[in-house]
N, C-alpha and C positions, 0 to 999 in steps of 0.2 A: 347486232347490226354493225357493219363496217363503217368507219368514219371516213368519208370521202374528203379529200383535200384537192384544191384546184391544181391543175398541171400548168406549169409555166415554163418558158424558155424554149430553146430551139432543140429539135430532135430529141424530145423527151422519151426515154425508153427505160426509166426506172419506175417502179410500181408503188402506188400508195397502199397502205395497210392500216387497219384500225382495230382488228380483233383477232383473237386466236383462231377463229374459224377460217380466216383467210389463208392460213398455212396448213389446214387440214386437220383431221382427227389426230389427237395426241399432242397438239400444240398448246401453248399457254398464252394468256393475255400478255404476260411479261415478254415472251418471245416476239409477239406482234408489235408491242411497244418498242422493243429494241430495234426491230427492222424499220419501223415507222420513223424513229428518231434518226437512224443512220441514213435512211432514204432522204429525209428532209434536208439534212446537212449536205448530202451528195447533190441534191437538186439545186441548192443555193450555189454551190461551187460550179456546177455545170452551167447555170444561168450566166455567171460572171465570165466563165471561159468562152461561152458562145458569143457573148456581147463584147468580148475583148476588154473587159474591165479588170482592175486589179483584184486579185483573188487570194492573196496570202491569208487574210483573216478567215475566209471560208475553208480554205485548205487546212488551216490550223485547227478550226473547230471540228472538222470531220475527223482529222487524225487523232485529236485528243479524245473524242468520244470512242473511236475504235480502240484505242489503247486502254482507256479507263473502264469501259463497259464490255465491249465485244471480246477483247483478249481475256478479261477476267472471266467471262462466261465460258470461253473455250477451256481455260485452265481448270475451272471447277468441273466442267463436264468430263474432262479426262480423269479427274480424281474420283468422281462420285458416279456419274451416269454410266461411264464405260465399265466401271467395276460391277454395277448392278446388272448390266447387260451380259457381261461375261459369266456371271453366276447363273444366268438362265441358259445361255448357249455360247460357250467360249469360242466356238468355231464359226459362228454365224458371219457370213461374208459382209453384211451390212456394217458391222462394227469396224472392220478395216476400211471400208469406204468412208465412214464418218471420220476416222483418223486421218485419212488422206485429205479430206476436206479441210481439217484443221491446219495441216501443213501448208496447203495452198492458200488459206486465208491469212496465215501468218506471213507468207511470202508476199502476198498482195499488200498487206499493211506495211511491211518493211519497204516494199517498192514505193509506196506512197510517201513514206517518211523520207526516203532518199530524194524523191521529187521535191518535197518541201525544203530539203536542205540544199537544193540546187539553185536557190535564189532566182527563180524566174527563168532559168535557162531551158527548162523542159518545154517542148512544143505543146501548145494548148490542146491540139487534137489528140496527141499521144496521152496527155494527162487525162483528158476526158474519157478515152478508151480504158485507161487503168481504173478510173472511178466506176465506170459502168460494169466492168468485169468484176470488180470487188463486190458491188451491191448485188449483182446477179448471182455470184457464187454464194454470198451470204444467204440470200433468199432460198437458193436451191438446197443449201445445207440444212437450213431450218426446216424446210419441207421434208427432206429425207429423214432427218432426225425424228420429226413428229411421227412419221409413218413407222419408223423402226420402234419407237417407244410404244406406239399403239399396238404393234404386233407382238412385242416381246415382254413388255411390262404391263401386267393387268392393272396395277394401281397407278401407273404413270409416274411422273417425277414431279415433286412439289417444288417448282421453281420459286414460288412465293416465299419459301423458307430458306432459299439458297443465298450464299454470299453475294453473287453477281446481281441477283434481283434486288437485294438491299442496296447495292451500289447504284443500280439503275434508279431506284426510288430517290436517293438523296442527290444523285447527279442532276435530276430534273429540277429539284428544289433549290439548287445552288447555282444554276447556270445563268440566271439573269443579273441585272445590275443591283438588285436588292435581295438580300438573303435574310430570311426570317429564321433564326436558329430555333425558335420555339416550335416550328413545324417539323423539325428534324428529330429523329429518334435520339434521346439524350446520350446514349452510348456511342452514337455515330457523329454527333453534331460537330465537335471540334475537328475531328479528322476530315470530315466532309468539307468544312470551310477552309481548312489548311490546303486541301487538295485544290480547291477552286483558286485560292490566292496564289498558289504555286504556278498556275497556268495564266495568270494575268500578264499582259504585255506591258512593256515600259510605258508609264503614263496612264495606264488604265486604272479605273477606280470602281470600287463596289461599296455598297452601304450595307452594314450589318445591323440587325435589330434583334433585341432579346430582352427578356425580363430581368435576368440575373446579370451581375457584374461580369463582363467579359475579360477580366484581368488575366485569368489563366490562359485564355486563347492568345492574348497579346504576348504573354511570356513565352509560350510555345513558338509563336511566330518569330519573335526576336531571337530565340535560340536557334531556330532552323535557318534563318536568313538575316543575320545582324545587319541593320542599316539599309536593307533593301526596300522597306516599306515605310510610308508615313502613316501615322495612326492618330486620328482626331475623334474624340468621343464626347458625347453629350448625354447627361442623365436627366430625364424627365420623370415625373411620378409614374412608376410602373413600367418604364421602358428605357433601355439604353440604345442609343443610336451611335454607330461608329462609321466613320469614313476611312477606308483603307485604300491607299494609292501605291502602286508599284513605282518606285523611283526610277528615273532614267539611269542607265549604266554610265559610270564615269568615263570620260574620254581618255584614251591612252596618251 
């Protein structure tokens, strides 16, 4: 059953999704979750643009998700899915169409990144159009890909075992203000948290919780960005609690 979410904001024309069925036969729940998450961030940005509110945080959240998850999915698809499809029918025209989708999605994301770097000079209506185009293109690509996979690959593609799906899994678990490391896969936990900390804004704080001593994570963070973060930890029986804040950049 699809998970329905309320529509809000002005002139809403992006679509809610909750299950793989919404993208057609051959799609996966991971793809539906990816589209749902991207759409939710796009809607938050569109709401602020329509209301004339500051939107830098929402734009950054959407762009970070697109880079960390959507581009990771595209790259893996080119390495693995396209290879499998070409082994079945190297000349099938749908493969080239999917490749063109990738090029256009990358251009859309680069355009959005350029808008984020314009420091508010981009016209809100123009930015809204860019966001709508990107989400519409992403949905269309996922639908086309699902149909192609259903047509050419009898066994489908196991996204649940893929790298980008793993990224999607830990991304959702590290996005909030409190990160429970024990809920993350052990082999991914430190990298996932470091990725989240890298995207903190100056002055932003997150709380980490874990059973084991996070000393190794602290060491890796200090090596990656010496002096950029404050680190305050407390050890209670059975749990470590750490407050990490990204420091303000020094004034020139």
